[in-house]
DOKEMAR-670906 format. One record per atom (N, C-alpha, C): residue in three letters; x, y, z. Coordinates in pm, whole numbers, padded with zeros to 5 digits, always signed. Layout:
! residues N
ALAXYZ...
***
This chain:
! residues 169
MET+12751+09636+14868MET+12871+09719+14862MET+12890+09803+14989THR+12798+09789+15082THR+12809+09864+15207THR+12941+09835+15277VAL+12979+09709+15282VAL+13100+09671+15357VAL+13226+09736+15299PRO+13257+09721+15170PRO+13380+09784+15121PRO+13376+09937+15129VAL+13258+09994+15112VAL+13249+10140+15121VAL+13277+10186+15263VAL+13216+10121+15362VAL+13239+10162+15500VAL+13384+10136+15540GLN+13441+10026+15495GLN+13582+10003+15528GLN+13670+10111+15466SER+13637+10154+15347SER+13712+10263+15284SER+13696+10393+15363LEU+13576+10419+15408LEU+13552+10539+15488LEU+13629+10534+15620LEU+13632+10418+15683LEU+13707+10405+15808LEU+13856+10425+15784PHE+13906+10374+15672PHE+14047+10396+15637PHE+14073+10546+15614ALA+13980+10611+15542ALA+13995+10755+15518ALA+13994+10832+15649ARG+13908+10790+15742ARG+13902+10854+15873ARG+14037+10841+15944GLU+14096+10722+15937GLU+14228+10699+15999GLU+14336+10789+15938GLN+14315+10830+15813GLN+14412+10917+15744GLN+14383+11064+15768GLY+14277+11093+15846GLY+14246+11230+15881GLY+14125+11290+15812ALA+14060+11216+15724ALA+13941+11268+15657ALA+13824+11275+15755ALA+13739+11372+15734ALA+13620+11387+15817ALA+13511+11294+15763VAL+13479+11194+15840VAL+13374+11099+15804VAL+13268+11107+15913PRO+13148+11151+15878PRO+13044+11167+15981PRO+13011+11036+16052LYS+13007+11042+16183LYS+12975+10924+16263LYS+12837+10871+16229ASP+12741+10959+16204ASP+12605+10912+16176ASP+12599+10832+16045LEU+12686+10862+15951LEU+12691+10786+15826LEU+12732+10641+15854VAL+12835+10623+15934VAL+12882+10490+15970VAL+12778+10419+16055ASP+12714+10492+16146ASP+12610+10434+16230ASP+12491+10385+16146ARG+12454+10463+16046ARG+12342+10423+15958ARG+12379+10298+15880ALA+12501+10290+15834ALA+12545+10171+15761ALA+12540+10048+15851ALA+12584+10062+15974ALA+12580+09950+16068ALA+12437+09905+16093GLU+12347+10002+16104GLU+12206+09968+16127GLU+12146+09897+16006ILE+12180+09940+15887ILE+12133+09873+15766ILE+12182+09729+15764LEU+12310+09709+15793LEU+12363+09573+15796LEU+12289+09488+15899ARG+12267+09544+16014ARG+12196+09469+16119ARG+12057+09429+16072LEU+11988+09521+16007LEU+11852+09493+15958LEU+11850+09393+15843GLN+11959+09382+15772GLN+11965+09291+15657GLN+11994+09146+15698ARG+12031+09125+15824ARG+12060+08988+15872ARG+11929+08913+15892LEU+11920+08797+15831LEU+11804+08710+15848LEU+11829+08612+15962GLU+11725+08548+16010GLU+11740+08453+16120GLU+11832+08338+16085THR+11846+08308+15959THR+11933+08199+15914THR+12081+08234+15925GLY+12112+08362+15944GLY+12250+08409+15944GLY+12290+08468+15809ALA+12206+08447+15708ALA+12230+08507+15576ALA+12195+08655+15580PHE+12255+08730+15490PHE+12225+08872+15477PHE+12157+08896+15343VAL+12054+08978+15345VAL+11981+09014+15224VAL+12075+09084+15128TYR+12067+09049+15001TYR+12153+09110+14900TYR+12113+09254+14874ASP+11984+09276+14853ASP+11935+09410+14822ASP+11787+09415+14857SER+11753+09486+14961SER+11614+09490+15006SER+11524+09563+14907ARG+11583+09631+14808ARG+11501+09696+14706ARG+11459+09598+14596ASP+11522+09481+14593ASP+11490+09379+14494ASP+11344+09338+14514PRO+11261+09346+14409PRO+11121+09311+14426PRO+11100+09167+14472ALA+11197+09081+14447ALA+11185+08943+14494ALA+11214+08932+14643VAL+11271+09035+14701VAL+11307+09033+14842VAL+11212+09117+14925SER+11170+09227+14871SER+11092+09322+14949SER+10961+09355+14878LYS+10853+09351+14953LYS+10726+09396+14896LYS+10654+09476+15003PRO+10578+09576+14963PRO+10513+09660+15063PRO+10399+09588+15134ASN+10394+09608+15263ASN+10280+09560+15341ASN+10166+09657+15315PRO+10051+09610+15264PRO+09944+09704+15230PRO+09888+09781+15349ASN+09905+09727+15470ASN+09853+09796+15588ASN+09945+09906+15640THR+10077+09883+15632THR+10171+09979+15690THR+10252+10054+15586LYS+10248+10007+15462LYS+10327+10064+15353LYS+10477+10045+15374LYS+10516+09966+15475LYS+10656+09937+15497LYS+10690+09805+15428ALA+10817+09788+15397ALA+10861+09668+15327ALA+10859+09546+15419ILE+10826+09433+15360ILE+10833+09304+15428ILE+10943+09225+15359LEU+11040+09181+15434LEU+11147+09102+15373LEU+11097+08962+15344GLN+11126+08915+15224GLN+11094+08780+15185GLN+11219+08715+15129VAL+11222+08585+15128VAL+11341+08514+15084VAL+11348+08512+14932SER+11463+08548+14880SER+11493+08532+14739SER+11613+08440+14730PRO+11645+08387+14613PRO+11760+08297+14602PRO+11891+08359+14651THR+11905+08490+14636THR+12030+08554+14679THR+12040+08563+14831SER+11928+08543+14900SER+11928+08557+15046SER+11926+08424+15119LEU+11937+08315+15045LEU+11951+08185+15109LEU+12097+08170+15152VAL+12121+08094+15255VAL+12257+08082+15310VAL+12361+08046+15204PRO+12337+07949+15115PRO+12441+07920+15015PRO+12473+08038+14925GLY+12373+08117+14891GLY+12394+08232+14805GLY+12453+08352+14877ALA+12446+08350+15008ALA+12493+08463+15089ALA+12616+08428+15172CYS+12676+08312+15146CYS+12783+08265+15236CYS+12905+08357+15238ALA+12935+08423+15128ALA+13048+08517+15128ALA+13003+08652+15185ARG+12886+08696+15145ARG+12833+08824+15191ARG+12814+08824+15343SER+12770+08712+15398SER+12747+08705+15543SER+12876+08724+15621ALA+12984+08661+15575ALA+13113+08680+15643ALA+13156+08826+15636ALA+13136+08890+15520ALA+13172+09031+15504ALA+13091+09118+15600CYS+12962+09094+15605CYS+12875+09178+15690CYS+12902+09155+15838GLU+12921+09030+15877GLU+12952+09004+16019GLU+13086+09064+16058ALA+13184+09057+15968ALA+13313+09120+15997ALA+13296+09270+16015MET+13219+09333+15927MET+13199+09477+15936MET+13128+09514+16065LEU+13025+09440+16102LEU+12955+09468+16228LEU+13050+09452+16347THR+13138+09355+16340THR+13236+09335+16448THR+13332+09453+16456ILE+13380+09497+16342ILE+13471+09613+16338ILE+13402+09736+16397LEU+13274+09748+16372LEU+13198+09864+16421LEU+13150+09847+16565GLY+13190+09738+16628GLY+13152+09715+16768GLY+13010+09668+16786ARG+12948+09620+16679ARG+12808+09575+16686ARG+12793+09429+16649GLY+12904+09358+16649GLY+12902+09218+16612GLY+12883+09127+16731ASP+12867+09002+16700ASP+12852+08898+16800ASP+12945+08784+16761PRO+13033+08739+16850PRO+13127+08633+16814PRO+13060+08507+16759LYS+12944+08474+16812LYS+12872+08355+16765LYS+12828+08374+16619ASN+12776+08490+16587ASN+12736+08519+16449ASN+12857+08523+16356LEU+12967+08581+16404LEU+13088+08589+16324LEU+13138+08448+16291LYS+13147+08363+16392LYS+13192+08224+16370LYS+13094+08150+16279GLY+12965+08172+16299GLY+12865+08107+16213GLY+12880+08147+16068SER+12915+08273+16043SER+12933+08318+15904SER+13057+08254+15842ILE+13160+08235+15920ILE+13281+08169+15870ILE+13251+08023+15838ASP+13181+07957+15928ASP+13144+07817+15903ASP+13055+07805+15779ALA+12961+07898+15762ALA+12874+07895+15644ALA+12955+07916+15517PHE+13055+08001+15522PHE+13141+08022+15405PHE+13203+07890+15361PHE+13261+07818+15456PHE+13324+07691+15422PHE+13221+07583+15386ASP+13111+07580+15458ASP+13007+07478+15432ASP+12947+07491+15293HIS+12937+07613+15243HIS+12871+07637+15114HIS+12969+07686+15007TRP+13096+07668+15031TRP+13199+07713+14939TRP+13179+07658+14799ASP+13130+07536+14787ASP+13110+07476+14655ASP+13017+07559+14567GLU+12923+07629+14628GLU+12833+07715+14549GLU+12910+07834+14490LEU+13008+07884+14563LEU+13093+07990+14509LEU+13181+07932+14397GLU+13236+07815+14422GLU+13327+07752+14325GLU+13257+07726+14192LYS+13129+07694+14195LYS+13054+07669+14072LYS+13054+07790+13979ARG+13069+07908+14035ARG+13062+08031+13955ARG+13199+08087+13919ARG+13305+08035+13980ARG+13440+08084+13950ARG+13474+08056+13804LYS+13537+08152+13740LYS+13582+08143+13601LYS+13467+08130+13501LYS+13349+08169+13541LYS+13233+08163+13451LYS+13208+08300+13390THR+13132+08301+13282THR+13088+08426+13224THR+12949+08457+13276GLY+12905+08576+13253GLY+12771+08616+13300GLY+12776+08662+13444THR+12683+08746+13477THR+12678+08801+13611THR+12547+08762+13679HIS+12554+08727+13803HIS+12436+08695+13884HIS+12349+08589+13819GLU+12410+08479+13781GLU+12336+08367+13723GLU+12335+08250+13819GLY+12262+08149+13781GLY+12256+08028+13862GLY+12153+08038+13972PRO+12141+07932+14047PRO+12032+07929+14146PRO+12043+08035+14254TYR+12165+08080+14284TYR+12182+08179+14391TYR+12224+08316+14341ARG+12234+08329+14209ARG+12268+08456+14145ARG+12403+08510+14193ILE+12500+08421+14209ILE+12634+08459+14251ILE+12714+08501+14128ALA+12773+08617+14133ALA+12857+08665+14023ALA+12997+08606+14037PRO+13062+08574+13925PRO+13196+08516+13933PRO+13298+08602+14009TYR+13289+08733+13994TYR+13385+08820+14063TYR+13369+08814+14214TYR+13261+08763+14260TYR+13233+08755+14402TYR+13315+08645+14470PHE+13373+08556+14391PHE+13445+08441+14445PHE+13558+08485+14538TYR+13651+08564+14488TYR+13764+08604+14571TYR+13727+08717+14668TYR+13626+08793+14635TYR+13570+08890+14730TYR+13535+08815+14858GLY+13468+08702+14842GLY+13427+08622+14957GLY+13544+08573+15039HIS+13649+08530+14973HIS+13767+08483+15045HIS+13832+08595+15125ARG+13836+08713+15065ARG+13898+08827+15134ARG+13824+08858+15264TYR+13691+08861+15258TYR+13615+08896+15378TYR+13603+08781+15476ALA+13602+08657+15427ALA+13603+08544+15520ALA+13736+08542+15596ALA+13846+08574+15527ALA+13977+08581+15593ALA+13978+08692+15698GLN+13917+08805+15665GLN+13910+08914+15762GLN+13826+08871+15883ALA+13717+08803+15858ALA+13632+08755+15968ALA+13711+08661+16060ILE+13790+08574+16000ILE+13873+08483+16080ILE+13966+08563+16172GLU+14026+08668+16119GLU+14118+08749+16200GLU+14047+08827+16310LEU+13917+08838+16303LEU+13841+08908+16407LEU+13789+08814+16516LEU+13809+08683+16496LEU+13772+08586+16599LEU+13863+08602+16719PRO+13821+08554+16834PRO+13915+08551+16947PRO+14041+08473+16907LYS+14154+08518+16954LYS+14284+08466+16911LYS+14291+08314+16914GLU+14236+08254+17019GLU+14246+08109+17034GLU+14164+08031+16931MET+14076+08098+16859MET+13990+08031+16761MET+14041+08046+16617ARG+14143+08125+16595ARG+14183+08159+16459ARG+14258+08049+16385SER+14345+07975+16452SER+14436+07885+16381SER+14364+07779+16299GLN+14260+07721+16353GLN+14188+07616+16279GLN+14124+07674+16153ASP+14062+07791+16164ASP+13998+07850+16046ASP+14100+07907+15949ARG+14214+07952+15997ARG+14320+07994+15906ARG+14365+07875+15821ALA+14381+07760+15884ALA+14421+07639+15810ALA+14313+07600+15709ARG+14188+07610+15748ARG+14078+07580+15655ARG+14081+07675+15536MET+14110+07801+15562MET+14115+07899+15453MET+14228+07866+15357LEU+14345+07838+15410LEU+14457+07806+15324LEU+14428+07682+15239GLU+14377+07579+15301GLU+14344+07456+15229GLU+14239+07483+15120THR+14138+07559+15154THR+14031+07590+15059THR+14083+07675+14945LEU+14159+07777+14977LEU+14211+07867+14875LEU+14305+07794+14779LEU+14387+07704+14832LEU+14479+07631+14746LEU+14407+07535+14650ARG+14284+07502+14679ARG+14206+07419+14586ARG+14178+07492+14456THR+14194+07623+14456THR+14165+07703+14336THR+14290+07724+14251ARG+14399+07673+14295ARG+14526+07693+14225ARG+14528+07610+14096ASP+14562+07674+13986ASP+14571+07606+13858ASP+14701+07526+13849ASP+14709+07435+13753ASP+14827+07352+13734ASP+14954+07434+13713ASP+14938+07552+13651ASP+15056+07635+13624ASP+15095+07723+13744GLY+15024+07706+13853GLY+15057+07781+13975GLY+14977+07907+13996THR+14901+07950+13896THR+14820+08071+13912THR+14697+08040+13995
***
């Protein structure tokens, strides 16, 4: 939830609210630390399946859990890379990689759409996360260099229209 909260804070700042810079900086640092070498972002480093204390240093060691594999993180990664880009700490290569991962693993999101239960299945994707992912992948596309956007915009439209029901909803 770091991404929507920080985006809300940035919007509030634009409206004149006092939002401490160090708060936004800490959020950016957390996002940076949550990025794995695969390009996936850790869902929650407090999850015992993700983090365990190193007995020598008492600091957490990140380990892979199903939620932190690329297919399970394909929507979250686009959201996090977009946020890092907005905060001036992103990398165009990582941003594009997160968009590609979203499309490459979209079927894992689709498997959970319109389902009951929360955080089930092999990647623990919640059904409500389906359109959340589309929103942030679309934002990530808009943050690409201008000349790179049209192809991914078309991919987004094509992908999103696959979710359209027969009655148009």
